[in-house]
PAVOLO-753585 format. One line per 5 residues: number of its first residue (from 1); for each residue x, y, z of C-alpha. Coordinates in Angstrom, 2 decimals, m for minus. Layout:
NUM> X:Y:Z  ...
! end
This chain:
1> 39.40:241.59:141.48  40.73:241.89:137.97  42.23:245.18:136.77  41.78:244.37:133.07  40.53:247.31:131.05
6> 41.25:249.91:133.76  44.39:251.86:134.52  44.93:253.78:137.70  47.12:256.82:137.50  49.38:257.65:140.35
11> 52.79:256.89:141.68  54.09:253.60:140.30  54.45:250.81:142.80  57.71:249.20:143.74  59.04:246.71:146.25
16> 56.32:244.14:147.38  55.68:240.97:145.49  51.94:240.88:145.94  52.07:237.13:146.43  49.53:235.44:148.72
21> 50.78:235.48:152.28  53.03:238.51:151.60  52.96:241.43:154.07  52.55:243.89:151.17  49.32:243.89:149.19
26> 48.71:245.59:145.86  45.28:247.20:145.83  43.44:250.27:144.52  42.35:253.30:146.55  39.88:255.96:145.43
31> 38.18:259.02:146.89  35.69:261.63:145.76  37.10:264.09:143.19  40.33:262.10:142.66  41.44:259.44:140.20
36> 41.94:255.95:141.72  45.52:254.94:142.28  47.44:251.75:142.87  48.85:251.45:146.37  51.15:249.08:148.17
41> 49.37:248.26:151.42  51.91:247.21:154.06  50.19:244.98:156.62  53.04:245.53:159.08  52.39:249.29:159.34
46> 49.66:250.72:161.62  46.46:251.51:159.82  46.59:255.13:161.00  49.99:255.60:159.32  48.68:254.20:156.03
51> 45.67:256.54:156.13  47.95:259.52:156.74  50.21:258.47:153.83  47.27:258.25:151.41  45.89:261.59:152.59
56> 49.29:263.22:152.04  49.38:261.98:148.42  46.03:263.64:147.76  46.72:266.65:149.97  43.78:265.90:152.27
61> 43.76:267.89:155.52  42.93:266.40:158.94  44.02:262.82:158.14  42.84:261.62:161.56  39.27:262.16:160.37
66> 39.64:259.69:157.46  39.38:255.93:157.27  39.29:253.12:154.68  36.11:251.49:153.40  35.31:248.74:150.94
71> 34.02:250.49:147.83  31.18:248.02:147.30  29.99:247.08:150.82  31.00:250.35:152.53  32.37:248.28:155.44
76> 35.12:249.99:157.42  38.64:248.59:157.48  39.86:248.17:161.05  42.87:246.65:162.76  40.79:243.55:163.44
81> 39.59:242.84:159.89  42.50:244.21:157.86  43.87:240.66:157.64  40.96:239.80:155.30  42.21:242.16:152.59
86> 43.48:240.53:149.39  45.40:241.63:146.32  43.27:243.57:143.86  40.80:244.92:146.43  39.21:248.31:145.71
91> 39.09:250.63:148.71  37.91:254.17:149.15  39.05:256.66:151.73  36.18:258.49:153.40  35.92:261.16:156.05
96> 34.62:260.02:159.43  32.87:263.02:161.00  30.13:263.71:163.54  27.18:265.64:162.05  27.55:269.35:162.73
101> 23.89:269.69:163.66  24.18:267.07:166.40  23.76:268.58:169.87  26.50:266.30:171.19  29.02:267.01:168.46
106> 32.49:267.80:169.76  35.39:268.96:167.68  37.70:266.03:166.97  41.30:266.42:167.91  44.44:264.51:167.15
111> 45.44:261.90:169.70  48.71:263.64:170.70  46.75:266.82:171.32  44.28:264.96:173.55  47.12:263.37:175.50
116> 48.67:266.80:176.11  45.32:268.24:177.22  44.84:265.35:179.67  48.12:266.32:181.33  46.97:269.90:181.85
121> 46.40:271.27:185.35  43.27:273.01:184.13  40.30:270.84:185.12  38.03:272.23:182.40  40.55:271.37:179.73
126> 40.92:267.86:181.15  37.14:267.42:181.30  36.81:268.57:177.68  39.44:266.04:176.62  37.56:263.30:178.46
131> 34.36:264.32:176.69  36.13:264.06:173.33  37.54:260.65:174.25  34.11:259.40:175.29  33.06:259.85:171.66
136> 36.24:258.21:170.36  36.02:255.06:172.48  33.91:253.46:169.74  36.56:254.15:167.10  38.94:251.21:167.27
141> 41.72:252.91:165.33  41.78:255.98:167.56  41.60:253.84:170.70  44.57:251.79:169.48  46.60:254.92:168.82
146> 45.54:256.47:172.14  46.64:253.41:174.12  49.87:253.07:172.13  50.85:256.65:172.99  50.28:256.06:176.72
151> 47.01:257.95:176.85  45.12:255.33:178.84  47.61:255.42:181.70  47.40:259.21:181.70  43.60:259.09:181.64
156> 43.40:256.81:184.69  45.86:259.04:186.53  43.84:262.19:185.80  40.62:260.45:186.87  42.27:259.78:190.23
161> 43.48:263.38:190.51  40.10:264.93:189.70  37.85:262.24:191.19  36.02:264.74:193.41  35.59:267.36:190.69
166> 34.28:264.96:188.05  31.12:264.20:190.04  28.38:262.78:187.80  30.85:262.60:184.88  32.81:259.94:186.78
171> 30.35:257.24:185.67  30.92:257.88:181.96  34.68:258.20:182.54  34.86:254.76:184.20  32.73:253.26:181.45
176> 35.10:254.72:178.87  38.11:253.18:180.64  36.34:249.84:180.73  35.60:249.92:177.00  39.19:250.83:176.14
181> 40.56:248.05:178.35  38.14:245.54:176.85  39.22:246.52:173.33  42.99:246.69:173.74  43.18:243.92:176.39
186> 45.86:245.80:178.34  44.74:245.00:181.87  48.31:245.21:183.14  48.02:248.99:182.83  45.78:249.03:185.90
191> 47.48:249.86:189.17  46.43:249.21:192.72  45.72:252.89:193.64  43.32:253.19:190.71  41.60:249.90:191.61
196> 41.32:251.04:195.24  39.70:254.31:194.13  37.20:252.47:191.91  36.44:250.04:194.76  35.76:252.97:197.09
201> 33.34:254.44:194.54  31.63:251.06:194.10  31.12:250.47:197.83  29.75:253.95:198.62  25.94:253.58:198.98
206> 25.37:257.29:198.38  27.58:257.48:195.29  26.36:258.21:191.77  28.78:255.91:189.92  28.27:252.61:191.77
211> 27.14:250.61:188.74  29.96:251.76:186.45  32.59:251.22:189.16  31.38:247.71:190.00  31.04:246.89:186.30
216> 34.69:247.90:185.75  35.79:245.77:188.72  33.74:242.86:187.38  35.55:243.13:184.03  38.90:243.21:185.83
221> 37.99:239.97:187.62  36.83:238.25:184.45  39.52:239.42:182.02  42.68:240.09:184.01  45.02:237.51:185.45
226> 45.39:236.31:189.05  47.19:239.53:190.05  44.23:241.71:189.12  41.78:239.38:190.87  43.82:239.48:194.07
231> 43.99:243.29:193.95  40.24:243.60:193.55  39.55:241.02:196.28  41.77:242.96:198.69  40.10:246.30:197.95
236> 36.45:245.40:198.45  35.11:243.10:201.17  31.97:241.06:201.67  30.97:243.26:204.61  31.12:246.37:202.42
241> 28.89:244.66:199.85  26.47:243.72:202.63  26.40:247.36:203.76  25.81:248.49:200.18  22.96:246.03:199.57
246> 21.26:246.82:202.87  21.47:250.59:202.45  18.02:252.17:201.88  19.47:254.86:199.59  21.07:252.33:197.22
251> 19.23:251.96:193.91  18.00:248.59:192.64  20.26:248.83:189.56  23.27:249.33:191.83  22.28:246.30:193.91
256> 22.11:244.18:190.76  25.60:245.39:189.79  26.84:244.46:193.27  25.40:240.95:192.85  27.08:240.60:189.44
261> 30.40:241.68:190.95  29.99:239.19:193.81  29.35:236.37:191.31  32.51:237.28:189.40  34.49:237.47:192.65
266> 33.33:234.00:193.77  33.87:232.38:190.37  37.37:233.76:189.71  39.03:233.22:193.07  40.81:230.02:194.08
271> 38.78:227.24:195.79  40.32:228.04:199.17  39.55:231.75:198.85  36.04:230.95:197.61  35.30:228.90:200.71
276> 36.61:231.75:202.90  34.46:234.28:201.03  31.39:232.06:201.32  32.03:231.77:205.04  32.04:235.58:205.19
281> 28.80:235.59:203.18  27.28:233.26:205.76  28.52:235.27:208.75  27.36:238.61:207.31  23.90:237.13:206.56
286> 24.23:238.41:203.03  21.72:235.84:201.77  19.01:237.24:204.06  19.90:240.77:202.93  19.44:239.72:199.30
291> 16.08:238.24:200.22  14.93:241.63:201.52  16.45:243.88:198.87  16.55:241.84:195.64  14.28:238.80:195.66
296> 10.66:239.48:194.84  11.17:243.13:193.90  8.51:244.63:191.67  9.72:245.49:188.18  13.13:243.82:188.43
301> 15.72:244.92:185.86  16.74:242.51:183.09  19.23:239.87:184.15  18.38:239.88:187.86  16.95:236.34:187.77
306> 20.04:235.02:185.98  22.38:236.64:188.51  20.35:235.30:191.44  20.52:231.80:189.93  24.27:232.18:189.39
311> 24.88:233.18:193.02  22.69:230.31:194.17  24.79:227.88:192.15  28.08:229.32:193.41  26.87:229.15:197.01
316> 25.78:225.52:196.63  29.01:224.62:194.84  30.85:224.87:198.17  28.89:221.76:199.18  30.05:219.91:196.09
321> 33.46:219.29:197.63  31.85:217.84:200.77  29.62:215.69:198.56  32.71:214.09:197.03  34.81:213.96:200.23
326> 34.72:210.54:201.93  34.84:210.15:205.68  38.45:210.24:206.87  39.12:208.26:210.04  42.29:210.27:210.61
331> 40.48:213.62:210.50  39.58:214.75:214.02  36.78:217.03:212.79  35.18:214.07:211.00  35.49:211.90:214.11
336> 33.93:214.60:216.28  31.04:215.05:213.87  30.39:211.30:213.72  30.48:211.00:217.50  28.00:213.87:217.82
341> 25.69:212.25:215.30  25.80:208.83:216.96  25.13:210.27:220.41  22.26:212.49:219.22  20.51:209.76:217.24
346> 20.96:207.16:220.00  19.31:209.58:222.44  16.40:209.91:220.06  16.08:206.13:219.75  16.23:205.67:223.51
351> 13.09:207.77:223.87  11.25:205.21:221.72  13.02:201.96:222.57  10.81:198.88:222.84  11.08:196.94:226.08
356> 13.81:194.30:226.05  15.57:195.59:222.95  19.33:195.18:223.17  21.68:198.03:222.44  23.32:196.18:219.56
361> 21.15:194.03:217.32  22.16:190.40:217.26  21.47:190.29:213.53  24.38:192.60:212.80  27.98:191.51:213.03
366> 29.91:194.12:214.95  33.68:194.21:215.12  35.50:194.62:218.39  36.77:198.02:217.24  33.24:199.19:216.63
371> 32.07:197.92:220.01  34.82:199.82:221.81  34.17:203.04:219.88  30.37:203.02:220.15  29.54:200.64:223.00
376> 26.03:202.01:223.69  24.79:202.61:220.14  22.24:200.48:218.26  24.00:200.31:214.89  21.44:198.15:213.10
381> 18.42:200.19:214.19  20.05:203.38:212.90  20.08:201.89:209.41  23.79:201.41:208.78  24.76:198.76:206.21
386> 28.50:198.46:206.77  30.47:196.94:209.63  31.52:200.41:210.81  29.49:203.66:210.57  32.41:205.50:208.96
391> 32.27:203.16:205.95  28.71:204.25:205.08  29.84:207.88:204.95  32.86:206.94:202.83  30.62:206.14:199.84
396> 30.49:208.73:197.06  28.57:210.74:196.17  27.41:211.56:199.68  30.49:211.55:201.84  30.84:214.04:204.65
401> 27.89:216.11:203.35  25.51:213.26:204.21  26.89:213.12:207.75  26.49:216.89:208.18  22.90:216.85:206.90
406> 21.88:213.91:209.09  23.48:215.54:212.12  21.66:218.81:211.39  18.36:216.96:211.09  18.89:215.00:214.32
411> 19.80:218.14:216.31  17.57:220.83:214.74  14.55:218.64:213.98  14.75:216.44:217.06  10.98:215.91:217.44
416> 10.63:214.82:213.80  13.66:212.54:214.25  11.96:210.95:217.28  8.81:210.36:215.21  10.87:208.56:212.56
421> 11.98:205.89:215.03  8.56:205.81:216.69  6.89:205.01:213.36  9.35:202.16:212.79  8.17:200.45:215.99
426> 4.79:199.69:214.39  6.42:198.02:211.37  8.04:194.66:210.92  11.82:194.46:210.68  11.66:194.14:206.88
431> 9.39:197.20:206.50  11.24:199.65:208.74  12.58:202.79:207.03  16.38:202.77:207.57  17.40:206.17:208.93
436> 20.97:206.39:207.62  20.33:204.68:204.26  17.38:206.94:203.52  19.50:210.00:204.43  22.30:208.92:202.10
441> 19.83:208.36:199.24  18.11:211.70:199.88  21.40:213.65:199.77  22.14:212.16:196.34  18.64:213.05:195.12
446> 18.78:216.67:196.32  22.31:217.09:194.95  21.04:216.15:191.49  17.98:218.40:191.75  19.85:221.50:192.97
451> 23.03:220.83:190.93  25.37:220.55:193.91  28.68:219.90:192.18  32.30:220.95:192.42  31.94:222.86:189.16
456> 33.10:226.46:189.54  30.75:227.63:186.80  27.32:226.18:187.69  24.65:225.94:185.02  21.73:227.07:187.18
461> 18.95:228.70:185.16  16.36:229.08:187.93  16.62:230.62:191.36  14.43:229.60:194.28  12.96:232.13:196.67
466> 13.36:229.60:199.47  17.13:229.62:198.96  17.28:233.29:199.94  14.89:232.85:202.87  17.26:230.63:204.86
471> 20.94:230.69:205.70  21.03:226.87:205.53  18.82:226.12:202.57  20.18:222.67:201.70  20.10:221.39:205.28
476> 16.55:222.68:205.79  15.34:221.13:202.55  17.04:217.88:203.51  15.20:217.85:206.84  11.90:218.43:205.09
481> 12.84:215.72:202.59  13.42:213.20:205.41  9.83:213.70:206.54  8.64:213.27:202.95  10.79:210.14:202.52
486> 9.24:208.49:205.60  5.73:209.49:204.49  6.21:208.12:200.96  7.77:204.97:202.41  4.60:204.36:204.41
491> 2.31:205.07:201.43  4.24:202.67:199.17  4.38:199.92:201.80  8.09:199.65:201.03  10.60:197.25:202.53
496> 14.31:197.64:203.27  15.24:196.62:199.72  13.18:199.47:198.23  15.30:202.44:199.40  16.38:203.39:195.87
501> 12.84:202.95:194.54  11.42:205.28:197.22  14.24:207.76:196.54  13.22:207.81:192.86  9.61:208.60:193.80
506> 10.73:211.34:196.22  12.83:212.87:193.44  9.78:213.06:191.17  7.71:214.58:193.99  10.27:217.31:194.66
511> 10.74:218.08:190.97  6.98:218.38:190.48  6.63:220.78:193.43  9.61:223.11:192.83  8.38:223.92:189.33
516> 6.31:226.55:191.12  8.32:228.97:193.22  7.22:229.00:196.88  7.77:231.98:199.12  8.05:230.17:202.47
521> 8.69:226.74:203.95  5.11:226.23:205.07  3.89:226.61:201.50  6.34:224.10:200.04  5.70:221.62:202.85
526> 1.97:221.77:202.11  2.66:221.27:198.40  4.93:218.27:199.10  2.35:216.71:201.40  m0.35:217.13:198.74
531> 1.94:215.44:196.21  1.42:211.99:197.74  2.36:208.69:196.15  m1.04:208.22:194.50  m1.00:211.66:192.93
536> 2.58:211.48:191.68  1.86:208.08:190.16  m1.16:209.55:188.38  0.92:212.47:187.09  3.64:210.13:185.84
541> 1.05:208.02:184.02  m0.60:211.12:182.54  2.75:212.42:181.33  3.55:209.06:179.79  0.18:209.01:178.01
546> 0.64:212.60:176.87  4.00:211.78:175.32  2.49:208.72:173.66  m0.36:210.86:172.34  2.11:213.32:170.84
551> 4.29:210.64:169.26  2.43:207.38:168.71  m1.19:208.47:168.37  m0.91:211.31:165.91  m1.89:210.80:162.29
556> 1.71:210.57:160.97  2.63:208.13:163.75  m0.37:205.94:162.96  0.65:205.94:159.31  4.20:204.94:160.29
561> 2.83:202.17:162.49  0.74:200.83:159.60  3.83:200.73:157.37  5.93:198.95:160.01  3.28:196.38:160.96
566> 3.67:193.98:157.96  7.43:193.58:158.41  7.07:193.04:162.17  4.30:190.48:161.64  6.55:188.62:159.23
571> 9.31:188.69:161.84  7.03:187.05:164.43  5.89:184.48:161.85  9.50:183.63:161.11  10.17:183.10:164.79
576> 7.18:180.74:165.11  8.35:178.68:162.13  11.88:178.57:163.58  10.36:177.06:166.72  8.83:174.25:164.61
581> 12.12:173.72:162.75  13.94:173.36:166.07  11.44:170.66:167.17  10.12:169.52:170.56  9.13:166.46:172.61
586> 5.45:165.71:173.31  3.75:162.95:175.38  2.82:159.81:173.39  m0.90:159.20:173.92  m1.07:155.81:172.14
591> 1.67:154.18:174.17  m0.58:151.95:176.33  m3.14:151.19:173.64  m0.66:149.77:171.17  1.96:148.58:173.62
596> 4.65:150.95:172.42  7.87:151.25:174.40  8.57:154.89:173.66  6.98:157.40:176.03  7.45:160.54:173.98
601> 6.85:161.82:170.50  9.36:164.10:168.78  8.20:166.32:165.91  10.19:168.70:163.76  9.50:170.80:160.64
606> 11.95:170.58:157.75  13.93:173.70:156.93  12.15:174.11:153.56  8.80:174.16:155.41  7.24:171.44:153.23
611> 7.59:168.25:155.30  6.88:167.41:158.95  9.20:164.77:160.46  8.26:162.80:163.58  9.11:159.64:165.47
616> 8.62:157.96:168.84  11.80:158.32:170.88  13.14:158.87:174.35  13.12:162.38:175.77  16.76:161.98:176.76
621> 17.93:162.41:173.19  19.80:165.59:172.33  17.89:168.28:170.46  17.40:168.87:167.68  17.08:165.24:166.61
626> 18.56:164.77:163.11  16.09:164.27:160.27  17.67:160.86:159.51  16.44:159.57:162.89  12.87:160.69:162.20
631> 11.56:158.17:159.63  7.90:159.22:159.77  6.93:162.17:157.58  3.81:164.16:156.77  3.72:166.27:153.65
636> 2.38:169.73:154.28  0.28:169.44:151.12  m1.55:166.48:152.72  m2.54:168.39:155.88  m6.12:169.56:155.60
641> m7.08:170.71:159.08  m5.76:171.86:162.48  m7.76:170.95:165.58  m7.25:172.23:169.12  m8.62:171.40:172.56
646> m11.46:168.92:173.06  m12.02:168.52:169.32  m8.71:166.67:168.92  m9.05:162.92:168.15  m6.46:161.91:170.73
651> m8.35:163.83:173.43  m11.64:162.14:172.53  m10.08:158.67:172.50  m8.23:159.18:175.78  m9.54:157.45:178.89
656> m8.75:160.59:180.87  m11.61:163.06:181.07  m11.03:166.34:179.29  m10.01:169.13:181.64  m7.38:171.79:181.98
661> m4.82:169.53:180.38  m6.85:169.34:177.17  m6.52:173.12:176.67  m2.94:172.53:175.54  m3.83:169.76:173.09
666> m3.76:170.14:169.30  m3.63:167.86:166.27  m3.19:167.98:162.49  m5.41:165.90:160.23  m3.75:164.64:157.05
671> m4.81:162.34:154.21  m8.33:161.27:155.04  m8.48:159.95:158.61  m4.86:160.00:159.82  m3.84:162.48:162.47
676> m0.84:163.48:164.52  m1.75:164.52:168.09  0.24:166.75:170.45  m0.01:167.88:174.08  2.12:170.95:174.94
681> 3.76:171.23:178.34  2.89:174.91:178.80  0.97:177.76:177.22  4.03:179.24:175.48  4.83:175.99:173.63
686> 1.17:175.52:172.74  0.82:179.04:171.29  4.07:178.83:169.30  3.23:175.44:167.69  m0.42:176.18:167.02
691> 0.33:179.52:165.35  3.22:177.86:163.52  0.85:175.32:161.98  m1.63:178.13:161.19  1.11:179.96:159.27
696> 1.89:176.76:157.30  m1.80:176.43:156.46  m1.98:180.09:155.32  m4.16:181.05:158.29  m3.72:184.19:160.48
701> m2.08:183.92:163.88  m4.81:184.09:166.53  m3.03:183.31:169.78  m2.80:186.13:172.32  0.93:185.68:172.87
706> 1.63:186.23:169.17  m0.31:189.47:169.16  1.55:190.62:172.28  4.87:189.94:170.59  3.80:191.95:167.54
711> 2.62:194.86:169.71  5.78:194.82:171.83  8.15:194.84:168.86  6.05:197.47:167.09  6.15:199.73:170.15
716> 9.92:199.36:170.47  10.45:200.06:166.78  8.18:203.10:166.95  10.16:204.52:169.86  13.41:204.03:167.96
721> 11.98:205.64:164.84  10.62:208.62:166.79  13.68:209.33:168.95  14.55:212.30:166.81  11.16:213.99:167.41
726> 10.84:213.28:171.14  8.90:216.03:172.98  8.07:217.57:169.60  4.52:218.23:168.50  3.94:216.29:165.28
731> 1.36:217.97:163.00  m1.61:215.93:161.85  m1.20:217.06:158.27  2.02:216.78:156.29  3.44:220.10:155.06
736> 2.48:220.97:151.48  4.81:219.84:148.72  6.37:222.88:147.03  5.66:223.36:143.34  8.07:222.06:140.73
741> 10.85:224.45:139.72  10.60:226.36:136.46  13.56:224.44:135.07  16.07:221.86:136.22  19.16:223.90:135.42
746> 21.04:223.65:138.70  23.93:225.97:139.54  26.93:224.78:141.54  29.21:227.31:143.24  32.16:224.96:142.92
751> 32.91:222.85:139.88  32.36:219.15:140.39  35.56:217.06:140.25  36.15:215.27:136.99  35.68:211.53:137.17
! end
């Protein structure tokens, strides 16, 4: 801002350079009824001190009720944005007051006075000070001064002292503390006794300040360091949260706050502590409690679905480590689990063992170590692919999680597991559904669908009611998926090499079904069984056609296709002519009639596309044959006709009756009666040469293969061109062109650089 033409009376400035980057700024300050004055604004001094200094120069009383504003925008100057001030700025000092007619207006007091009142032994005086502070917690300057003078520590201490007397006012007091801590970021001021008191308030089902207490603890977990997280984790347990959520007197809003706190607790603790907490969640049946008290509630508060999805992701994240943990042969727990799995599955196979079947298939090479470890187990029939079962569970992703899921299925769904091996007995060896391989593939599919990763902050956006209806959601869904895998395998008529293909179809089936939330396992099983291979294939085709309709069959897409077609047709024509330039060998029909020694005819188009070179030569010659070795030539200007099939002269003169072979015959007629006859070895060569000659004769390409090439390239080019508008509805009509501007006098904010 320029000060030309205006002088500001007042005390002359001194000291401060006013240079950019200097701590002292030279600016103007004005107020109602006073002349503006120049002022040296020291950025190192607190804003409250500067306001008091300006008020003293103008003899303004109650300086704590004043603040700085930009004179033009009326924006307040705070500690956060004061760094944006520049030399020459024009500020005004205005009084910040609460309207006197407001029913909630409270007389403002200076911060030192409030701090002294908080230390009083009179509860009413303390409560009045808290009420005043509750109005000041939005004023950043007053909050900064209050915290700097130790008021926040005093406030938390007085809240502890009068916790029973505050009663309903405790909720607003805790919210005020949370806002002040969030603003000043002084979480180290919290002490363990205060956190313990807040935790007691948050875990009391009959309390009136549950939401505010849990919200404060949630902020401590998210914003404070490891020390604060440990203190909170030690003060409130999973069992107390389970008691709170299951209490009939607890409000729905308080339950949502408890869920938000639990999410923060799980996400901010260390991986080891998280696994311990999740084990407590499992033992306390907290998931089932949430299913009764939170999931499916009528009129849920905003954010409940997001918090349920977040907890679901955090709970499933504990499986992410197992998913990426390979089988360890030195781990006794892994060895015990594998032994249990092998014994359980072998017992299931023994109930449906065909007569005369050996324990170990002769088609599988088994090491001596494997034979000693599992002497009575049919490794091949189980569906293992490696020389030792542990190696299959060492592949990632899958790992130990695959072994746990397969063991759960074999033990908890034993009848269905028996049916799996029974159904394999009616199939040939190549069409049997491998038990272990299908389980490994299914674990990878479900991990992708339900976002089972080691990520501490999962990106789940949807929660599933089924997740909260079972303590072992993933294992139960895996067991149901094994039945679906075997059913889809049978419908596809798959073989052992199609495991990944069947897994891809199962993934599409599950994704199509879980779009609709199902309340129980019977409902989702029925939906999965209805989504058979025929139906999912139809849905995939319909979706593909729908996308094509949106992108390639709309009016703008058709117009784009019409503009691309000429260039693509020319590209195919160029390829056909390049085939003629390269040349090819053809059978020599006149060899026996004229006693010629050469059995083949070589023909090649010149690079300038005006002369056809040919000669009788051996097919053993290297291609392309040089033009110098092709003495016979036919000028393109002399060619008058192209004949194909039975109409060719060399077909008519041949002693062999026309048949299938004649379909690949063609000839060019030049001069008057001369001709050059060809017989292509296959349909591709025939189509390329015939359409090549048609192009030379200025005729359209009519072979089916040429049209297919044009369509294929056009489709690929259209997809590339429309990548930017994928899954976007393209309007049939182009948007209207705006009218021309009134003039062409363009304005640039910054001057263009001189050339």
